[in-house]
N, C-alpha and C positions, 0 to 999 in steps of 0.2 A: 504494500500500500504506500503511495507517495506521500511525502511529508509536505504539508501546506503551511506556508509562513503567513501569518496574519499581517496584512498591510500596515497596521498600526505598530507592529513590533519592529518594523524596519526604521532605520534612521531616515529622516527627511533628506539628508545630504548623503545618501548611500551611493550616489553616482558622482562622478567628477567630469564636468564638461569643460573643455579647454579649446578655444578657437584655434584653427589650424594656422593662423598667421602668427609667426614667431615675433613679429614687431608689436604685438599687443601685450600690454601688461595689465594685470588686475590692479585694483586700487592700492592694495598693500605693497605690491612690487613697484608701482609707479611712485608711491610716496617715498619708498626707500631710494629709488633712482634719483629723485630730486631733493631728497634730504628734508622732508616734512613728514608730519604724521598723517595717517590715513583719514583721521577726523578732519584735518585741515582741507584735504582734497574734497571730502564730502561736503564740507561747509562751502567751499569755493564753488563747487558744482551747483549747489542749491541757489547761490547768490550770483550765478553767471560770471564768476571771476575765475582766474587760474586757467590751467590747460583744459582744452576741450575734451570732454569725456565722450565715449561711444557706449551705447547701451546695446547689449545682446541678451535678449530675454530679460531676466531680472538682474543680470550682472553688469557692472560698469568696468569698462576697459579704456586704456589710454594708448595711443600710438606713440612709439618712442620718438618719432619725428616731431609730433606735436609737443611732447615734453621738452625736446631740445629747442624747438622754436620759441616756446614760452620762456625757457631759461635764458635764451639770448635777449629777450625783451627786458629781462630783469637786471641787466648789467648796469652797474653804477659807473657813470663816466669818471675817468681819472683815477680809478682804483684798479688794482690788480686782482 
């Protein structure tokens, strides 16, 4: 007789979806890449500031090129 697993017994995050594009970073990875907290990225996303996020399903991703472009706009003139 086969064993039936109750759907409620499974973890909600029992699967891991990762976009095929290696240039996409999730919020935690993007925050580490630019040196801020994931909460800051979330706040900036809600207030239409910071690097432009991409939504895939319920997840938020950032293109590395967008992060680099945003970092280039944050350069303070006259400083190294």
